[in-house]
Structure formats: C-alpha cells, structure tokens
MARDREN-966978 format. One record per residue (C-alpha): residue number from 1; x, y, z. Coordinates in pm, 1 decimal, padded with zeros to 6 digits. Example, Ala and Ser with C-alpha at 12.3 -4.5 7.8 and 13.67 -1.06 7.14 Angstrom:
2
1_01230.0_-00450.0_00780.0
2_01367.0_-00106.0_00714.0
***
This chain:
72
1_-00818.8_01268.4_-02116.4
2_-00938.1_00911.2_-02086.6
3_-01171.0_00829.3_-01798.3
4_-01051.0_00591.5_-01529.6
5_-01307.4_00332.6_-01638.9
6_-01182.0_00350.6_-01999.7
7_-00819.4_00336.2_-01883.6
8_-00894.3_00023.1_-01680.1
9_-01066.6_-00130.9_-01980.4
10_-00769.8_-00052.2_-02205.2
11_-00526.2_-00179.8_-01943.1
12_-00713.3_-00508.5_-01911.9
13_-00682.8_-00548.5_-02288.1
14_-00302.7_-00519.6_-02279.7
15_-00103.5_-00838.5_-02322.7
16_-00008.8_-00987.0_-01987.2
17_00359.8_-00935.7_-02067.3
18_00311.0_-00555.8_-02091.0
19_00113.7_-00506.3_-01768.4
20_00410.0_-00526.0_-01526.7
21_00580.4_-00244.0_-01714.9
22_00268.3_-00030.2_-01685.0
23_00231.8_-00116.0_-01315.3
24_00595.1_-00019.1_-01256.1
25_00548.0_00308.1_-01442.0
26_00238.0_00393.7_-01237.5
27_00403.2_00309.2_-00905.1
28_00712.0_00513.2_-00988.9
29_00496.4_00807.9_-01096.2
30_00358.5_00843.9_-00741.6
31_00514.1_01107.3_-00516.6
32_00762.9_01000.9_-00254.1
33_00600.3_00933.3_00084.1
34_00630.3_01209.3_00340.9
35_00761.3_00973.4_00607.1
36_01080.0_00782.8_00659.2
37_01131.9_00477.6_00878.5
38_01488.0_00387.9_00971.0
39_01621.9_00035.1_00999.9
40_01672.6_00104.4_01369.9
41_01306.1_00189.6_01416.9
42_01200.5_-00126.5_01233.9
43_01433.6_-00332.6_01454.0
44_01296.1_-00169.4_01770.5
45_00935.7_-00232.3_01669.3
46_01017.7_-00594.1_01587.6
47_01184.4_-00631.9_01928.2
48_00876.4_-00483.0_02098.7
49_00649.0_-00721.1_01913.6
50_00859.6_-01026.0_01994.3
51_00887.5_-00929.0_02361.6
52_00511.9_-00884.7_02395.1
53_00534.3_-00511.9_02473.1
54_00300.6_-00451.7_02182.5
55_00058.3_-00677.7_02003.3
56_-00033.9_-00710.2_01640.1
57_-00374.3_-00667.8_01479.5
58_-00521.6_-00835.8_01176.3
59_-00563.0_-00664.6_00841.0
60_-00940.6_-00667.9_00896.3
61_-00895.6_-00488.1_01231.4
62_-00669.6_-00228.9_01068.1
63_-00916.5_-00173.9_00783.2
64_-01208.1_-00138.3_01026.3
65_-01014.5_00113.1_01236.1
66_-00911.7_00319.4_00933.5
67_-01264.4_00328.5_00793.7
68_-01417.6_00411.9_01131.7
69_-01172.7_00703.3_01166.6
70_-01287.2_00825.4_00825.6
71_-01652.2_00809.5_00929.0
72_-01741.8_00514.0_00707.1
***
C-alpha cells in the first residue's frame, strides 16, 4: 500500500488532463451520505433566509464553530 504522501506525490506528477478522471473516481468511491435533503426543504430554508427568519454565517464562522465543537 502506498502512503498518502507518496500517493499525493504521484498524483501531482500525473498529466493535468488525467487528474479530473482521478478526482471523479475518488469522489465516486466515497460512501453515500447518510442524510437526504428534499427540494422542499431547500426551498423552505431559502424562504426563511430571504424573509429574515434566519441569518447566514460566513465560512470562517462555520469553520470556527465546527473546530470549537471538536475541541480544537
């Protein structure tokens, strides 16, 4: 088995034209998520956001919250 560091090195050496195929393979090899969001739920959340019922946060705020929950 190749180490992750060696795999990254070998991947970086691939021709640019071949990397999307590898990326696609890797993404499709991941397990299906254990959640499902319906179109209706997306529409409702969008409506809530537009109406001001809920507010958005920045990516930095999300990252900070996730890492603080993990004790980092």
